[in-house]
Structure formats: structure tokens, C-alpha cells
C-alpha positions in Angstrom: 0.0 0.0 0.0 2.9 2.3 0.7 4.2 1.7 -2.8 1.0 3.1 -4.3 1.4 6.2 -2.1 5.0 6.6 -3.3 3.9 6.2 -6.9 1.1 8.7 -6.4 3.5 11.2 -4.8 6.0 10.8 -7.7 3.2 11.3 -10.2 1.9 14.4 -8.5 5.4 15.9 -8.2 6.2 15.2 -11.8 2.9 16.7 -13.0 3.4 19.8 -11.0 7.0 20.2 -12.3 5.7 19.8 -15.9 3.1 22.5 -15.3 5.6 24.9 -13.9 8.1 24.2 -16.8 5.4 24.6 -19.5 4.3 27.9 -17.9 7.9 29.2 -17.9 8.6 28.2 -21.4 5.3 29.3 -22.9 6.0 31.0 -26.2 2.9 33.2 -26.1 4.1 35.0 -23.0 7.2 36.1 -24.9 5.3 37.0 -28.1 3.0 39.2 -26.0 6.0 41.0 -24.6 5.9 39.6 -21.1 9.4 39.6 -19.7 10.5 37.3 -16.9 11.0 39.1 -13.5 14.6 40.3 -13.2 14.6 40.3 -9.4 14.3 36.5 -9.1 16.9 36.0 -11.8 19.3 38.3 -10.0 18.9 36.2 -6.8 19.6 32.9 -8.6 22.3 34.0 -10.9 25.3 33.5 -8.4 24.0 30.1 -7.5 23.5 29.1 -11.1 27.1 30.1 -11.9 28.2 27.6 -9.2 25.7 24.8 -10.1 26.0 24.8 -13.9 29.5 23.3 -14.1 28.5 20.6 -11.6 25.4 19.7 -13.6 27.5 19.5 -16.8 29.9 17.1 -15.1 27.0 14.9 -13.8 25.5 14.9 -17.3 28.7 13.6 -18.8 29.0 10.9 -16.2 25.4 9.9 -16.7 25.9 9.7 -20.5 28.9 7.4 -19.9 27.0 5.2 -17.5 24.1 4.9 -19.9 26.5 4.2 -22.8 28.2 1.4 -20.8 24.8 0.0 -19.6 23.6 -0.3 -23.2 26.3 -2.9 -23.8 24.9 -5.1 -21.0 
């Protein structure tokens, strides 16, 4: 029964994440001239400068692991 709860939570979290992502990348918002708020971007910019290289390194490691796993 707990497994169903975990799957439900994962589904709900994924669905909420997709909705937020679609809202942020909505093309019509940019066509209409809506600009993203600069205050929030200014807060996250220093953190993003630190995290982006780490994400790139993790992506390459994941690609290598997937590539090796495809041989199995």
C-alpha cells in the first residue's frame, strides 16, 4: 500500500513540475512582450554560476554510464 502512495506522490510531483516548466517556457508569454522578472533572476544567478558546471559534469557521467549499460 505504501508503494501506491509513493507512486502517487511521484506522479503528482512530476505533473506539478511539468506544469511549472510549461508555464515558464510558454512562447505566447514572450510573443506578447511579457518579460521574466529580473529580481528573481538576480537572486539565482550566483547560485546558477556555481551549479551549472556541476550539472554538466554529472550529465557527462550519466551519459557514460548509460552508454556502458547499453552494452549489457
